[in-house]
Residue, then its C-alpha position, 0 to 999 in steps of 0.5 A: m044562731i048559725e054556726a060553722s066549724v072545722m076540725t082542722a085548720a090550714k096553715p096561716h100564710l100572712p105574718d101574724a095570721q091565724t086561721v078561723t076554725s069556727v064562727t057562730h052568729w048569735t044575732d044580727k049584731l053579735f057573733s063569736f069566732r075561734v082561731t088557731r092559737p100560736r104555739t108561743l102565745r102565753f096569756r093570763s085569762g082576762e087579757f086582750v090582744m090586737i086582732g084584725l084584717m088587712g086594710e087598704n094599701d096592705r096595711p093591717l087594720l087592728r083593734a083590741y079584743s079580749i080573749a074569751s077563751p081561758s088560758w088553757d084552751d088550745e084555740l083562741e075565742f073572740y066575741s064581737i059586735k057587728v057595726p055595718d059601717g065599722p072599719l073593721t067589723s063591717r068586714l070581720q063579721h063576714i069571715g068564715v072557716g078557713d079564713e085568716i085574721i091577723l093576731r098580734p101575740k102580745p097580751v095585756g090587760t087589767l082584768v086579771h087576778d093579779a090586779l086584785l087583792p085577795g077576797k071572798r066574793l068576785w063580781f064580774l060586771a059587763t054589758g054587751t060584748g064586755i062579757a068576753p074577758f069574763a067568758s075567759l075567767m069563768r072557765e079559769p080554775d084559778t077563779y074558783e080557787k081564789y074565791d068562795q063566790v063568783i057573781m056574773m052580772h051581764t046586762c043587754r038590751e034584749v034577751a037574745e043578746l044574752e044567749y052567748g053568756r047563757q050557753l057558756v054558763d050552762a055548759l060549765t055544769d058539764d065541763p070536765l075541768i071546771g064543772q065541779m069547781a064552779a058548782g055552788k060558787l058561780i052565780y049568773y045574774p043576766t038582766t035586760t033593759r028594753e025587752a021584758s025578761p025575768l030579771m030587768g034593770r041596769i047593773t048600776d041601778n041593781l047595785t045601788s038599789g040593793k036589788v041584786f043583793a036581795d035577789l041573791g041573798l048576799p050582803t051589800m058590797d064590802p071592801a073587806f070581802d068583795r072584789a070586782m072587774v068591770c068591762g063595758s062602754l066608757a060611760f058604763n065604766v065611769d058609772v060603775k066605778a062611781v058605784l063601786e067607790g060608793f061601796g068603798l072599793r078602790e081601783g087597782a092595777n097590775s102594779e098596785p092590786l086593790e079591790y076593783v079593776v076596769e078594762k080600758a081597751f073595750v071594743g064597742d060601737g064604731i069598730 
């Protein structure tokens, strides 16, 4: 892990631009970065915005990225995959402190509390960089005010790919705002699918087999009590939707809150 940071940032010069304040490379394929936050930007934890760089012919190259920082943070954090030949990330992965990125301050998204009916348990289900919106929600006080238990299931191929989430969860213990609220409520369940680790298996398999419920001492999902948010590849989303609906949960939206929601603007391979 390589990290760079700066205490103050230069004033952006490009339209809709924000300045990079820190960059952390977690693996050769994953990195996170923080940028200045527009004073006028208001968003709900779990939403995404369009960010990017100037492309050819001075035209912006933009992609949807979930905001990984909570709504109360003074800066904005993003978590990204590196794609060597990706139109955006092939360049974005080389940003450094003081550089500028384009940020369109129009947050939207379905992974918000308003899109779910009240419940007792909230499941965050993510693969890879799909943990980004949950990095925001795990640091949101409203999450712990609304639910008795919050379960973060995160699956990656290798152990190193879980490090971003692991460090975030560990840091919550000493967080002056969230620490006491998350204590006893937040449950972290990281698994790998290729490299051996204490917990193995795909999220879908661990749900359908009942392994995660047995491991955590929790009852099987019940639409009367359980709510879920899903963020991953298109294939992952489709598979998890089928599992959740098998438990009786129904997909909701901002306009019609129900038992689970899926992020449809996830940034994955090819960006």
